[in-house]
LUMMARLUM-462767 format. One record per residue (C-alpha): residue number from 1; residue in three letters; x, y, z. Coordinates in nm, 2 decimals. Each point is the difference from the previous one (the first is absolute). Last residue first. Example, Ala and Ser with C-alpha at 12.3 -4.5 7.8 and 13.67 -1.06 7.14 Angstrom:
REM residues 2
{i = 2; aa = SER; c1 = 1.37; c2 = -0.11; c3 = 0.71};
{i = 1; aa = ALA; c1 = -0.14; c2 = -0.34; c3 = 0.07};
***
This chain:
REM residues 266
{i = 266; aa = UNK; c1 = -7.72; c2 = 13.09; c3 = -1.98};
{i = 265; aa = UNK; c1 = 0.22; c2 = 0.19; c3 = -0.25};
{i = 264; aa = UNK; c1 = -0.19; c2 = -0.15; c3 = -0.30};
{i = 263; aa = UNK; c1 = -0.34; c2 = 0.10; c3 = 0.15};
{i = 262; aa = UNK; c1 = 0.12; c2 = 0.36; c3 = 0.07};
{i = 261; aa = UNK; c1 = 0.13; c2 = 0.04; c3 = -0.35};
{i = 260; aa = UNK; c1 = -0.33; c2 = -0.14; c3 = -0.14};
{i = 259; aa = UNK; c1 = -0.20; c2 = 0.25; c3 = 0.21};
{i = 258; aa = UNK; c1 = 0.22; c2 = 0.28; c3 = -0.11};
{i = 257; aa = UNK; c1 = -0.06; c2 = -0.08; c3 = -0.37};
{i = 256; aa = UNK; c1 = -0.38; c2 = -0.05; c3 = 0.05};
{i = 255; aa = UNK; c1 = -0.02; c2 = 0.35; c3 = 0.15};
{i = 254; aa = UNK; c1 = 0.18; c2 = 0.15; c3 = -0.29};
{i = 253; aa = UNK; c1 = -0.23; c2 = -0.18; c3 = -0.24};
{i = 252; aa = UNK; c1 = -0.31; c2 = 0.12; c3 = 0.18};
{i = 251; aa = UNK; c1 = 0.12; c2 = 0.36; c3 = -0.02};
{i = 250; aa = UNK; c1 = 0.07; c2 = -0.06; c3 = -0.37};
{i = 249; aa = UNK; c1 = -0.36; c2 = -0.10; c3 = -0.07};
{i = 248; aa = UNK; c1 = -0.16; c2 = 0.27; c3 = 0.22};
{i = 247; aa = UNK; c1 = 0.16; c2 = 0.28; c3 = -0.20};
{i = 246; aa = UNK; c1 = 0.33; c2 = 0.16; c3 = 0.10};
{i = 245; aa = UNK; c1 = 0.00; c2 = 0.37; c3 = 0.09};
{i = 244; aa = UNK; c1 = 0.07; c2 = -0.06; c3 = 0.37};
{i = 243; aa = UNK; c1 = 0.27; c2 = -0.24; c3 = -0.10};
{i = 242; aa = UNK; c1 = 0.29; c2 = 0.19; c3 = 0.15};
{i = 241; aa = UNK; c1 = -0.10; c2 = 0.00; c3 = 0.36};
{i = 240; aa = UNK; c1 = -0.10; c2 = -0.36; c3 = -0.02};
{i = 239; aa = UNK; c1 = 0.32; c2 = -0.09; c3 = -0.17};
{i = 238; aa = UNK; c1 = 0.20; c2 = 0.16; c3 = 0.28};
{i = 237; aa = UNK; c1 = -0.21; c2 = -0.17; c3 = 0.26};
{i = 236; aa = UNK; c1 = 0.07; c2 = -0.34; c3 = -0.17};
{i = 235; aa = UNK; c1 = 0.36; c2 = 0.07; c3 = -0.03};
{i = 234; aa = UNK; c1 = 0.02; c2 = 0.10; c3 = 0.37};
{i = 233; aa = UNK; c1 = -0.19; c2 = -0.31; c3 = 0.09};
{i = 232; aa = UNK; c1 = 0.23; c2 = -0.23; c3 = -0.19};
{i = 231; aa = UNK; c1 = 0.32; c2 = 0.17; c3 = 0.12};
{i = 230; aa = UNK; c1 = -0.13; c2 = -0.01; c3 = 0.36};
{i = 229; aa = UNK; c1 = -0.11; c2 = -0.36; c3 = -0.04};
{i = 228; aa = UNK; c1 = 0.34; c2 = -0.10; c3 = -0.13};
{i = 227; aa = UNK; c1 = 0.17; c2 = 0.18; c3 = 0.29};
{i = 226; aa = UNK; c1 = -0.22; c2 = -0.18; c3 = 0.24};
{i = 225; aa = UNK; c1 = 0.09; c2 = -0.34; c3 = -0.14};
{i = 224; aa = UNK; c1 = 0.37; c2 = 0.09; c3 = 0.01};
{i = 223; aa = UNK; c1 = -0.03; c2 = 0.12; c3 = 0.36};
{i = 222; aa = UNK; c1 = -0.19; c2 = -0.32; c3 = 0.11};
{i = 221; aa = UNK; c1 = 0.25; c2 = -0.22; c3 = -0.19};
{i = 220; aa = UNK; c1 = 0.29; c2 = 0.16; c3 = 0.19};
{i = 219; aa = UNK; c1 = -0.19; c2 = -0.04; c3 = 0.33};
{i = 218; aa = UNK; c1 = -0.07; c2 = -0.36; c3 = -0.07};
{i = 217; aa = UNK; c1 = 0.36; c2 = -0.07; c3 = -0.11};
{i = 216; aa = UNK; c1 = 0.13; c2 = 0.16; c3 = 0.32};
{i = 215; aa = UNK; c1 = -0.23; c2 = -0.22; c3 = 0.20};
{i = 214; aa = UNK; c1 = 0.10; c2 = -0.31; c3 = -0.19};
{i = 213; aa = UNK; c1 = 0.37; c2 = 0.09; c3 = 0.06};
{i = 212; aa = UNK; c1 = -0.06; c2 = 0.05; c3 = 0.37};
{i = 211; aa = UNK; c1 = -0.18; c2 = -0.33; c3 = 0.03};
{i = 210; aa = UNK; c1 = 0.28; c2 = -0.18; c3 = -0.19};
{i = 209; aa = UNK; c1 = 0.26; c2 = 0.16; c3 = 0.23};
{i = 208; aa = UNK; c1 = -0.20; c2 = -0.11; c3 = 0.30};
{i = 207; aa = UNK; c1 = -0.02; c2 = -0.35; c3 = -0.13};
{i = 206; aa = UNK; c1 = 0.37; c2 = -0.01; c3 = -0.07};
{i = 205; aa = UNK; c1 = 0.08; c2 = 0.13; c3 = 0.35};
{i = 204; aa = UNK; c1 = -0.23; c2 = -0.26; c3 = 0.16};
{i = 203; aa = UNK; c1 = 0.17; c2 = -0.27; c3 = -0.21};
{i = 202; aa = UNK; c1 = 0.34; c2 = 0.12; c3 = 0.11};
{i = 201; aa = UNK; c1 = -0.11; c2 = -0.01; c3 = 0.37};
{i = 200; aa = UNK; c1 = -0.13; c2 = -0.36; c3 = -0.04};
{i = 199; aa = UNK; c1 = 0.33; c2 = -0.10; c3 = -0.17};
{i = 198; aa = UNK; c1 = 0.20; c2 = 0.16; c3 = 0.29};
{i = 197; aa = UNK; c1 = -0.22; c2 = -0.19; c3 = 0.25};
{i = 196; aa = UNK; c1 = 0.05; c2 = -0.33; c3 = -0.19};
{i = 195; aa = UNK; c1 = 0.38; c2 = 0.05; c3 = 0.02};
{i = 194; aa = UNK; c1 = -0.02; c2 = 0.07; c3 = 0.37};
{i = 193; aa = UNK; c1 = -0.22; c2 = -0.31; c3 = 0.04};
{i = 192; aa = UNK; c1 = 0.27; c2 = -0.21; c3 = -0.17};
{i = 191; aa = UNK; c1 = 0.26; c2 = 0.13; c3 = 0.24};
{i = 190; aa = UNK; c1 = -0.23; c2 = -0.08; c3 = 0.30};
{i = 189; aa = UNK; c1 = -0.06; c2 = -0.35; c3 = -0.13};
{i = 188; aa = UNK; c1 = 0.37; c2 = -0.06; c3 = -0.04};
{i = 187; aa = UNK; c1 = 0.06; c2 = 0.11; c3 = 0.36};
{i = 186; aa = UNK; c1 = -0.27; c2 = -0.24; c3 = 0.12};
{i = 185; aa = UNK; c1 = 0.16; c2 = -0.29; c3 = -0.19};
{i = 184; aa = UNK; c1 = 0.33; c2 = 0.07; c3 = 0.18};
{i = 183; aa = UNK; c1 = -0.18; c2 = 0.00; c3 = 0.33};
{i = 182; aa = UNK; c1 = -0.16; c2 = -0.34; c3 = -0.07};
{i = 181; aa = UNK; c1 = 0.33; c2 = -0.14; c3 = -0.13};
{i = 180; aa = UNK; c1 = 0.17; c2 = 0.10; c3 = 0.32};
{i = 179; aa = UNK; c1 = -0.26; c2 = -0.19; c3 = 0.20};
{i = 178; aa = UNK; c1 = -0.32; c2 = 0.08; c3 = 0.19};
{i = 177; aa = UNK; c1 = -0.15; c2 = -0.35; c3 = 0.00};
{i = 176; aa = UNK; c1 = -0.27; c2 = 0.01; c3 = 0.26};
{i = 175; aa = UNK; c1 = -0.22; c2 = -0.22; c3 = -0.23};
{i = 174; aa = UNK; c1 = -0.26; c2 = 0.28; c3 = -0.01};
{i = 173; aa = UNK; c1 = 0.28; c2 = 0.24; c3 = -0.09};
{i = 172; aa = UNK; c1 = 0.15; c2 = -0.22; c3 = -0.27};
{i = 171; aa = UNK; c1 = -0.34; c2 = -0.06; c3 = -0.15};
{i = 170; aa = UNK; c1 = -0.07; c2 = 0.38; c3 = -0.01};
{i = 169; aa = UNK; c1 = 0.34; c2 = 0.06; c3 = -0.16};
{i = 168; aa = UNK; c1 = -0.08; c2 = -0.25; c3 = -0.28};
{i = 167; aa = UNK; c1 = -0.33; c2 = 0.18; c3 = -0.06};
{i = 166; aa = UNK; c1 = 0.18; c2 = 0.33; c3 = -0.03};
{i = 165; aa = UNK; c1 = 0.23; c2 = -0.15; c3 = -0.26};
{i = 164; aa = UNK; c1 = -0.30; c2 = -0.10; c3 = -0.21};
{i = 163; aa = UNK; c1 = -0.15; c2 = 0.34; c3 = 0.03};
{i = 162; aa = UNK; c1 = 0.32; c2 = 0.16; c3 = -0.11};
{i = 161; aa = UNK; c1 = 0.01; c2 = -0.21; c3 = -0.31};
{i = 160; aa = UNK; c1 = -0.37; c2 = 0.09; c3 = -0.07};
{i = 159; aa = UNK; c1 = 0.09; c2 = 0.37; c3 = 0.00};
{i = 158; aa = UNK; c1 = 0.24; c2 = -0.04; c3 = -0.29};
{i = 157; aa = UNK; c1 = -0.26; c2 = -0.21; c3 = -0.19};
{i = 156; aa = UNK; c1 = -0.25; c2 = 0.29; c3 = 0.05};
{i = 155; aa = UNK; c1 = 0.26; c2 = 0.24; c3 = -0.12};
{i = 154; aa = UNK; c1 = 0.03; c2 = -0.18; c3 = -0.33};
{i = 153; aa = UNK; c1 = -0.37; c2 = -0.07; c3 = -0.02};
{i = 152; aa = UNK; c1 = -0.11; c2 = 0.37; c3 = 0.00};
{i = 151; aa = UNK; c1 = -0.33; c2 = -0.08; c3 = -0.18};
{i = 150; aa = UNK; c1 = -0.20; c2 = 0.23; c3 = 0.23};
{i = 149; aa = UNK; c1 = -0.18; c2 = -0.30; c3 = 0.15};
{i = 148; aa = UNK; c1 = 0.33; c2 = -0.17; c3 = 0.06};
{i = 147; aa = UNK; c1 = 0.13; c2 = 0.31; c3 = 0.17};
{i = 146; aa = UNK; c1 = -0.30; c2 = 0.01; c3 = 0.23};
{i = 145; aa = UNK; c1 = 0.05; c2 = -0.37; c3 = 0.09};
{i = 144; aa = UNK; c1 = 0.37; c2 = 0.07; c3 = 0.08};
{i = 143; aa = UNK; c1 = -0.09; c2 = 0.30; c3 = 0.22};
{i = 142; aa = UNK; c1 = -0.26; c2 = -0.21; c3 = 0.19};
{i = 141; aa = UNK; c1 = 0.25; c2 = -0.28; c3 = 0.05};
{i = 140; aa = UNK; c1 = 0.25; c2 = 0.25; c3 = 0.14};
{i = 139; aa = UNK; c1 = -0.26; c2 = 0.09; c3 = 0.27};
{i = 138; aa = UNK; c1 = -0.04; c2 = -0.37; c3 = 0.07};
{i = 137; aa = UNK; c1 = 0.38; c2 = -0.03; c3 = 0.04};
{i = 136; aa = UNK; c1 = 0.02; c2 = 0.29; c3 = 0.24};
{i = 135; aa = UNK; c1 = -0.27; c2 = -0.15; c3 = 0.22};
{i = 134; aa = UNK; c1 = 0.18; c2 = -0.34; c3 = -0.01};
{i = 133; aa = UNK; c1 = 0.33; c2 = 0.16; c3 = 0.10};
{i = 132; aa = UNK; c1 = -0.17; c2 = 0.16; c3 = 0.30};
{i = 131; aa = UNK; c1 = -0.16; c2 = -0.33; c3 = 0.11};
{i = 130; aa = UNK; c1 = 0.34; c2 = -0.17; c3 = -0.03};
{i = 129; aa = UNK; c1 = 0.15; c2 = 0.27; c3 = 0.21};
{i = 128; aa = UNK; c1 = -0.26; c2 = -0.06; c3 = 0.27};
{i = 127; aa = UNK; c1 = 0.06; c2 = -0.37; c3 = 0.00};
{i = 126; aa = UNK; c1 = 0.38; c2 = 0.05; c3 = 0.02};
{i = 125; aa = UNK; c1 = -0.04; c2 = 0.24; c3 = 0.30};
{i = 124; aa = UNK; c1 = -0.23; c2 = -0.24; c3 = 0.18};
{i = 123; aa = UNK; c1 = 0.23; c2 = -0.29; c3 = -0.05};
{i = 122; aa = UNK; c1 = 0.30; c2 = 0.20; c3 = 0.11};
{i = 121; aa = UNK; c1 = -0.17; c2 = 0.11; c3 = 0.32};
{i = 120; aa = UNK; c1 = -0.09; c2 = -0.36; c3 = 0.07};
{i = 119; aa = UNK; c1 = 0.35; c2 = -0.12; c3 = -0.05};
{i = 118; aa = UNK; c1 = 0.14; c2 = 0.26; c3 = 0.23};
{i = 117; aa = UNK; c1 = 0.21; c2 = 0.29; c3 = -0.14};
{i = 116; aa = UNK; c1 = 0.36; c2 = 0.11; c3 = 0.06};
{i = 115; aa = UNK; c1 = 0.16; c2 = -0.31; c3 = -0.13};
{i = 114; aa = UNK; c1 = 0.26; c2 = 0.19; c3 = -0.20};
{i = 113; aa = UNK; c1 = -0.09; c2 = -0.17; c3 = -0.32};
{i = 112; aa = UNK; c1 = -0.37; c2 = 0.05; c3 = 0.06};
{i = 111; aa = UNK; c1 = 0.06; c2 = 0.36; c3 = 0.08};
{i = 110; aa = UNK; c1 = 0.19; c2 = 0.05; c3 = -0.32};
{i = 109; aa = UNK; c1 = -0.28; c2 = -0.17; c3 = -0.20};
{i = 108; aa = UNK; c1 = -0.26; c2 = 0.22; c3 = 0.17};
{i = 107; aa = UNK; c1 = 0.18; c2 = 0.32; c3 = -0.11};
{i = 106; aa = UNK; c1 = 0.03; c2 = -0.13; c3 = -0.36};
{i = 105; aa = UNK; c1 = -0.37; c2 = -0.09; c3 = 0.00};
{i = 104; aa = UNK; c1 = -0.10; c2 = 0.34; c3 = 0.14};
{i = 103; aa = UNK; c1 = 0.21; c2 = 0.18; c3 = -0.26};
{i = 102; aa = UNK; c1 = -0.16; c2 = -0.21; c3 = -0.28};
{i = 101; aa = UNK; c1 = -0.35; c2 = 0.10; c3 = 0.13};
{i = 100; aa = UNK; c1 = 0.09; c2 = 0.37; c3 = -0.01};
{i = 99; aa = UNK; c1 = 0.12; c2 = -0.04; c3 = -0.36};
{i = 98; aa = UNK; c1 = -0.31; c2 = -0.19; c3 = -0.10};
{i = 97; aa = UNK; c1 = -0.23; c2 = 0.27; c3 = 0.14};
{i = 96; aa = UNK; c1 = 0.21; c2 = 0.26; c3 = -0.18};
{i = 95; aa = UNK; c1 = -0.03; c2 = -0.19; c3 = -0.33};
{i = 94; aa = UNK; c1 = -0.37; c2 = -0.04; c3 = 0.05};
{i = 93; aa = UNK; c1 = -0.05; c2 = 0.37; c3 = 0.04};
{i = 92; aa = UNK; c1 = 0.21; c2 = 0.08; c3 = -0.31};
{i = 91; aa = UNK; c1 = -0.18; c2 = -0.27; c3 = -0.20};
{i = 90; aa = UNK; c1 = -0.33; c2 = 0.18; c3 = 0.07};
{i = 89; aa = UNK; c1 = -0.31; c2 = -0.21; c3 = 0.07};
{i = 88; aa = UNK; c1 = -0.25; c2 = -0.05; c3 = -0.28};
{i = 87; aa = UNK; c1 = -0.32; c2 = 0.20; c3 = 0.00};
{i = 86; aa = UNK; c1 = -0.32; c2 = -0.19; c3 = 0.00};
{i = 85; aa = UNK; c1 = -0.13; c2 = 0.12; c3 = 0.34};
{i = 84; aa = UNK; c1 = -0.38; c2 = 0.02; c3 = -0.04};
{i = 83; aa = UNK; c1 = -0.06; c2 = -0.36; c3 = 0.10};
{i = 82; aa = UNK; c1 = -0.38; c2 = -0.02; c3 = 0.02};
{i = 81; aa = UNK; c1 = -0.02; c2 = -0.33; c3 = -0.19};
{i = 80; aa = UNK; c1 = -0.18; c2 = 0.17; c3 = -0.29};
{i = 79; aa = UNK; c1 = 0.02; c2 = -0.31; c3 = -0.22};
{i = 78; aa = UNK; c1 = 0.18; c2 = 0.18; c3 = -0.29};
{i = 77; aa = UNK; c1 = 0.24; c2 = 0.18; c3 = 0.22};
{i = 76; aa = UNK; c1 = 0.31; c2 = 0.10; c3 = -0.20};
{i = 75; aa = UNK; c1 = -0.17; c2 = -0.03; c3 = -0.34};
{i = 74; aa = UNK; c1 = -0.32; c2 = 0.18; c3 = 0.11};
{i = 73; aa = UNK; c1 = 0.20; c2 = 0.28; c3 = 0.17};
{i = 72; aa = UNK; c1 = 0.22; c2 = 0.04; c3 = -0.31};
{i = 71; aa = UNK; c1 = -0.30; c2 = 0.04; c3 = -0.23};
{i = 70; aa = UNK; c1 = -0.16; c2 = 0.26; c3 = 0.23};
{i = 69; aa = UNK; c1 = 0.32; c2 = 0.19; c3 = 0.01};
{i = 68; aa = UNK; c1 = 0.05; c2 = -0.02; c3 = -0.38};
{i = 67; aa = UNK; c1 = -0.36; c2 = 0.13; c3 = -0.06};
{i = 66; aa = UNK; c1 = 0.04; c2 = 0.28; c3 = 0.25};
{i = 65; aa = UNK; c1 = 0.34; c2 = 0.10; c3 = -0.16};
{i = 64; aa = UNK; c1 = -0.16; c2 = 0.01; c3 = -0.34};
{i = 63; aa = UNK; c1 = -0.29; c2 = 0.22; c3 = 0.11};
{i = 62; aa = UNK; c1 = 0.24; c2 = 0.23; c3 = 0.18};
{i = 61; aa = UNK; c1 = 0.22; c2 = 0.03; c3 = -0.31};
{i = 60; aa = UNK; c1 = -0.30; c2 = 0.09; c3 = -0.21};
{i = 59; aa = UNK; c1 = -0.12; c2 = 0.26; c3 = 0.24};
{i = 58; aa = UNK; c1 = 0.35; c2 = 0.15; c3 = 0.02};
{i = 57; aa = UNK; c1 = 0.02; c2 = 0.02; c3 = -0.38};
{i = 56; aa = UNK; c1 = -0.34; c2 = 0.18; c3 = -0.02};
{i = 55; aa = UNK; c1 = 0.10; c2 = 0.24; c3 = 0.28};
{i = 54; aa = UNK; c1 = 0.33; c2 = 0.09; c3 = -0.18};
{i = 53; aa = UNK; c1 = -0.18; c2 = 0.05; c3 = -0.33};
{i = 52; aa = UNK; c1 = -0.25; c2 = 0.24; c3 = 0.16};
{i = 51; aa = UNK; c1 = 0.29; c2 = 0.18; c3 = 0.17};
{i = 50; aa = UNK; c1 = 0.16; c2 = 0.06; c3 = -0.34};
{i = 49; aa = UNK; c1 = -0.31; c2 = 0.12; c3 = -0.16};
{i = 48; aa = UNK; c1 = -0.08; c2 = 0.24; c3 = 0.28};
{i = 47; aa = UNK; c1 = 0.36; c2 = 0.13; c3 = 0.01};
{i = 46; aa = UNK; c1 = 0.01; c2 = 0.06; c3 = -0.38};
{i = 45; aa = UNK; c1 = -0.33; c2 = 0.17; c3 = 0.00};
{i = 44; aa = UNK; c1 = 0.11; c2 = 0.23; c3 = 0.28};
{i = 43; aa = UNK; c1 = 0.32; c2 = 0.07; c3 = -0.18};
{i = 42; aa = UNK; c1 = -0.18; c2 = 0.09; c3 = -0.32};
{i = 41; aa = UNK; c1 = -0.25; c2 = 0.21; c3 = 0.19};
{i = 40; aa = UNK; c1 = 0.28; c2 = 0.21; c3 = 0.14};
{i = 39; aa = UNK; c1 = 0.17; c2 = 0.04; c3 = -0.33};
{i = 38; aa = UNK; c1 = -0.33; c2 = 0.13; c3 = -0.15};
{i = 37; aa = UNK; c1 = -0.04; c2 = 0.23; c3 = 0.30};
{i = 36; aa = UNK; c1 = 0.35; c2 = 0.14; c3 = -0.05};
{i = 35; aa = UNK; c1 = -0.06; c2 = 0.06; c3 = -0.37};
{i = 34; aa = UNK; c1 = -0.32; c2 = 0.18; c3 = 0.08};
{i = 33; aa = UNK; c1 = 0.18; c2 = 0.22; c3 = 0.26};
{i = 32; aa = UNK; c1 = 0.26; c2 = 0.09; c3 = -0.26};
{i = 31; aa = UNK; c1 = -0.27; c2 = 0.12; c3 = -0.24};
{i = 30; aa = UNK; c1 = -0.19; c2 = 0.18; c3 = 0.28};
{i = 29; aa = UNK; c1 = 0.28; c2 = 0.23; c3 = 0.10};
{i = 28; aa = UNK; c1 = -0.23; c2 = 0.20; c3 = 0.23};
{i = 27; aa = UNK; c1 = 0.27; c2 = 0.03; c3 = 0.27};
{i = 26; aa = UNK; c1 = -0.22; c2 = -0.17; c3 = 0.26};
{i = 25; aa = UNK; c1 = -0.09; c2 = -0.27; c3 = -0.26};
{i = 24; aa = UNK; c1 = 0.38; c2 = -0.05; c3 = -0.08};
{i = 23; aa = UNK; c1 = 0.08; c2 = -0.04; c3 = 0.37};
{i = 22; aa = UNK; c1 = -0.29; c2 = -0.25; c3 = 0.06};
{i = 21; aa = UNK; c1 = 0.11; c2 = -0.20; c3 = -0.31};
{i = 20; aa = UNK; c1 = 0.36; c2 = -0.01; c3 = 0.11};
{i = 19; aa = UNK; c1 = -0.09; c2 = -0.12; c3 = 0.35};
{i = 18; aa = UNK; c1 = -0.22; c2 = -0.28; c3 = -0.14};
{i = 17; aa = UNK; c1 = 0.27; c2 = -0.09; c3 = -0.26};
{i = 16; aa = UNK; c1 = 0.26; c2 = -0.05; c3 = 0.28};
{i = 15; aa = UNK; c1 = -0.24; c2 = -0.20; c3 = 0.23};
{i = 14; aa = UNK; c1 = -0.11; c2 = -0.23; c3 = -0.28};
{i = 13; aa = UNK; c1 = 0.36; c2 = -0.05; c3 = -0.12};
{i = 12; aa = UNK; c1 = 0.11; c2 = -0.09; c3 = 0.35};
{i = 11; aa = UNK; c1 = -0.29; c2 = -0.25; c3 = 0.02};
{i = 10; aa = UNK; c1 = 0.11; c2 = -0.16; c3 = -0.33};
{i = 9; aa = UNK; c1 = 0.36; c2 = -0.04; c3 = 0.12};
{i = 8; aa = UNK; c1 = -0.11; c2 = -0.14; c3 = 0.33};
{i = 7; aa = UNK; c1 = -0.21; c2 = -0.27; c3 = -0.18};
{i = 6; aa = UNK; c1 = 0.28; c2 = -0.09; c3 = -0.24};
{i = 5; aa = UNK; c1 = 0.25; c2 = -0.03; c3 = 0.28};
{i = 4; aa = UNK; c1 = -0.23; c2 = -0.22; c3 = 0.20};
{i = 3; aa = UNK; c1 = -0.05; c2 = -0.25; c3 = -0.28};
{i = 2; aa = UNK; c1 = 0.37; c2 = -0.01; c3 = -0.09};
{i = 1; aa = UNK; c1 = 0.10; c2 = -0.06; c3 = 0.36};
***
């Protein structure tokens, strides 16, 4: 917003001074027209200098992003195995899958108690559920490994507890032991996954806030840097206009001064 506001302000100044200059020239008020032209050139120079700074900053950012991206690709896939999907699964998605599986298990337990299913049907249903639980557990393992790499050991330990409980459930299902304890364990897993989902969402919010803060700081620094350059260039132009009678020695000293100022700023 700060960048766009500055650009629009300078464009408005250029348009206003252009109209004033044309009107004053038509009215033969040449002194006022000269002032309008001077203001017009100042705004044009300001805009050109500012856009130059913006482009330079963008090029630097693009270069850094490319370097970071290349480095991340090498770290994630050092042997070039061809697996391009390195993103970890969403906890929200896994929690919903676990919730659906838990409902199926509860429904099957009631049918088993009421004797509504044959032994073969029960065995097939239990085997299918065990496979589903294993798939969720493997996805949770990916999340845990990613957290460990990022140094988030506390949450990684929390995820490991759920993984161990899921392994117990898989054994129960393969052993056709769909008991009250199994259902109770599944509800606890679901509660923990809800907590993990909230933690994941909070982390995403914090990362977004940090990103916005960094972006605002970048824009603020860009404005400050531009304002410094404008003041420096205006001072330089002013001294150039006023040093027409200086000899060559003093002109060189003036030039050296501004070169040193520019070096210290950079």
